[in-house]
C-alpha positions in Angstrom: -18.5 -16.7 -15.1 -16.6 -13.5 -15.7 -12.8 -13.5 -15.7 -11.1 -11.0 -13.5 -9.1 -8.4 -15.4 -5.3 -9.1 -15.3 -4.6 -5.8 -13.4 -7.0 -6.8 -10.6 -5.3 -10.2 -10.3 -1.9 -8.4 -10.2 -3.2 -6.0 -7.5 -4.6 -8.7 -5.4 -1.5 -10.8 -5.6 0.7 -7.8 -4.8 -1.4 -6.9 -1.8 -1.2 -10.5 -0.4 2.6 -10.4 -0.9 2.8 -7.0 0.8 0.8 -8.2 3.8 3.0 -11.2 4.2 6.2 -9.1 4.0 4.8 -6.5 6.4 4.0 -9.2 9.0 7.5 -10.7 8.5 8.9 -7.3 9.3 6.9 -7.1 12.5 4.0 -4.8 11.4 0.6 -5.4 13.0 -2.1 -5.3 10.3 -5.1 -3.3 11.5 -7.2 -2.8 8.3 -7.1 -3.7 4.6 -8.7 -1.7 1.8 -10.0 1.1 4.1 -12.1 3.3 1.8 -14.2 6.4 2.0 -16.7 7.1 -0.6 -15.8 10.0 -2.9 -12.4 10.4 -1.2 -10.2 7.4 -1.7 -8.7 4.2 -0.3 -5.8 3.1 1.8 -4.6 -0.4 0.9 -3.3 -1.3 4.3 -3.3 0.4 7.7 -0.7 -1.2 10.0 1.2 -0.5 13.2 5.0 -0.5 13.2 5.8 -0.3 16.9 4.1 2.9 18.2 3.7 4.3 14.7 0.6 4.0 12.6 1.4 3.3 8.9 -0.9 4.1 6.0 0.4 1.8 3.2 -0.1 2.0 -0.5 0.8 -1.1 -2.5 1.9 -0.8 -6.1 2.4 -4.0 -8.1 3.9 -4.5 -11.6 5.0 -7.4 -13.7 8.7 -7.7 -14.3 8.2 -8.0 -18.1 6.8 -4.5 -18.1 9.3 -1.6 -18.6 10.7 -0.8 -15.2 12.3 2.5 -16.1 9.6 3.8 -13.8 9.4 2.1 -10.4 6.0 1.1 -9.2 6.0 3.8 -6.4 6.4 6.5 -9.1 2.9 5.7 -10.2 1.6 7.4 -7.1 1.0 11.0 -8.2 0.3 14.1 -6.0 -3.5 13.6 -6.4 -3.3 10.0 -5.1 -1.1 11.0 -2.2 -3.6 13.7 -1.3 -6.5 11.1 -1.3 -4.5 8.7 0.9 -3.7 11.6 3.3 -7.4 12.6 3.5 -8.4 9.0 4.3 -5.6 8.8 6.9 -6.8 12.1 8.6 -10.3 10.8 8.7 -9.2 7.4 10.2 -7.1 9.2 12.8 -10.0 11.5 13.7 -12.6 8.8 13.8 -10.4 6.6 16.1 -9.3 9.5 18.3 -5.7 9.1 17.2 -4.9 12.6 16.2 -1.9 12.8 18.5 -0.6 9.4 17.3 2.7 9.2 15.4 2.0 8.2 11.8 3.6 7.9 8.4 2.9 7.0 4.8 4.7 3.9 3.4 4.7 2.3 0.0 5.2 -1.4 -0.7 6.5 -2.0 -4.2 5.8 -5.5 -5.6 7.5 -6.6 -8.8 6.2 -10.0 -10.0 8.7 -12.1 -11.9 8.0 -14.6 -14.6 8.5 -17.3 -11.9 7.6 -16.9 -8.2 11.2 -17.0 -7.1 11.8 -13.8 -9.1 9.2 -11.8 -7.2 10.5 -8.8 -5.3 8.9 -6.9 -2.4 10.3 -3.6 -1.2 8.9 -1.6 1.8 9.6 2.1 1.5 8.9 3.8 4.8 8.3 7.5 5.1 7.6 7.4 1.3 5.8 10.8 1.3 4.4 13.4 3.7 1.0 14.9 3.8 
């Protein structure tokens, strides 16, 4: 049986924690891991009141150098891919006139579970 790569485990744990935190904050989760072949993926699509949120989750271990926050790992190219997926989703579901935004959930995993931190950054970037 193959072992999962550590970064995949970190990502899965981070996404689960992000989902939990978003729900606690009143977000309605609509889709997880929405992907379009050759374009990209949106980790979570959620609704915050009347606003549709396209959420990217970035997870890091605390023992890694945190001079760079997890959200800083989302470069312009990644933001463009997320925006393209979002536009496709809005068009496909006839939501082009819907209010929407791009959020980032940063997850920092501590050595012990009580050291874990989850931060939701709303309006993290524009299209």
